[in-house]
N, C-alpha and C positions, 0 to 999 in steps of 0.2 A: 497516687495512681501510678501503677507500674506500666511502663511502655516498653514493648519489645517489637521489632528487633532492636538490637543495640544501636545507639547513636543515630536515631532517626530525627534529625533536626526539623524536617518539614512537619512531622507529626506533632512535635512540641510547639512549633510556631502556630499551627492551626488550633491546638488546644488552648493556648493563651489568648488567641484572637477570639475564640468562642466564649471564653470567660468574660472578656470585655464587652460582649454583646448582650449579656443578661441584664434584664431591667432592674433587678435588685442588687446589682454589683456596680460599684464605682471602681474602675480599674482600667488602666491604659496598657495594652499589650506593648511590650518593648519592640523596638525596630530590630534589635539584635538579641541573640540568645546569650550574649555575654553579660546581660543584666540580671543578676540574681543576688540577693533576693529582690522581690517586687512587692509593692504594698498597695492595698486598696481597702474598701469597706463593703460590708454586706448590710443591706437593710432588712431587718428581721421584723416584718409586719409592724405591729403596734409597739414593739419593744425598743425600737430605735436602731442605731447603727453599731456594728462591731468592726473593729479593724482586723484585717487579716494580712498574712504574708504568704507569698508563693515562692518556694525555693525549688530550683531545678537541681536535681542531684544527678550528676553525670560522672561515671567512673569508666575508664577504658575497659572494654570487654564485658561490661555489666549492663543490664537494662537501665534505661533512664527512668527517673521518678519526678513527678510533680507533687510537692508536699504543700498543702494548704493548711496553715496553722493560724489559730486565734489565741491571743493571750488569755490565759485562764483568769487573770485578774479582771479583765474586761467582761468576761462571761459572768463572773461573780457580781460585778456591779449591776448588771441588768437582770439576772435571774436569781431566784432563791434556789440554790442547788445543794444536793447531798452527795457525799462520796460513798462508794466509788462513783466517779462521774460517768454515768451511763444514761442512755435515753430511757431505760426501764425504770431507773430510780428517780428520774427527773422529767416528768411529763411536760414540764414547763419549757423544755428544750426542743419540743416538737417542731416549732417554727424554724429553729436553727438546723435541725435534722433535715427538714424539707428543703431548705435553701442549699445545703451541701449536697443532697442527693440530686437536686435539679442541676446544680453545677456539674456534677459528675456525668449526668445524662447528656447534658449539652456538649461537654468535652467528648464523650464517647461517640456521639453521632458523627462527628467529623474526624475524630482522632481516636480510633479504638485503642483501648488499653487492655493489658492482660487481666488486671483486676484492680479494685480500689478498696480501701478500708476507711471507716469512720469510727472514731473513738478517741479516748483520752490517752495521750502518750503512746501512740502506736508507730511512730516513725521507726523504720528499721526492724519492726517486729517479725516480718516474714517476707517471702517473695513467692513468685508463681511456681518455683521449683520445689519449695519446701512447705508450702501452705498445707495445713491440716486444720480445717475450721472447727473441729471438735475441741481443740485445745485453747480456744480463745473466748473468754467470758467478756461481756460488755463491749463487743466489737461488732459493727455492722460490716458485712462483706458485700461488695458490689461486683458481681461476676457476670461476664458475658455468657450466653447460653452454652457455647462450645466448651468453655472452661468449667462451667457447672457440671456438664455431662462428664468431662474428664475426671472431675473430683468425685463423681458418684454421689452428688448431693441429693438426698431424698427427703429433706426436711420440708415442712410446709413453707410456702413463700409468704412473707409479710406483705410484699408489694411487688409490682412488676412495672418496669420501665421499658421503653423501646429497646429491645435487644439486651436488656439487663435484668437481673434478678437481685433483689436485696434480701439478704438472709440475716436475721438476727440470731446470734448464738447465745 
């Protein structure tokens, strides 16, 4: 999740607090933003729990990022997956996809972000200034309505969240 304006610690704190309030998440928001990475677990319906890590990426003069990552080895233990690791190729990952989109929606309601992405190995893939969603296969973009309009996205929506659109490319 990319957060702008640059260095908005209040927005990051609210985002982390919202993650800790989700019923399917075991995570304690840190008392200070000096604690990165942070660890927790996601309960994925009947599949069990997956560990995750949240890393805050803060570079002077750049937007802040919250990166939620799950070890691929743990995903492989729970799900029968095929590569490339995408939700299109792996319908069994739908529960994980739902958890991650609910996590993004919850964060966005209190701490609006520029955009977010779901997918395999996407950290650092793009940012709000250079995004071109036509170029990314097997990535789900979570775009606030204003940003969707700015990008001129005219593709059918797969799903709609409060103030967010999820577009599979």
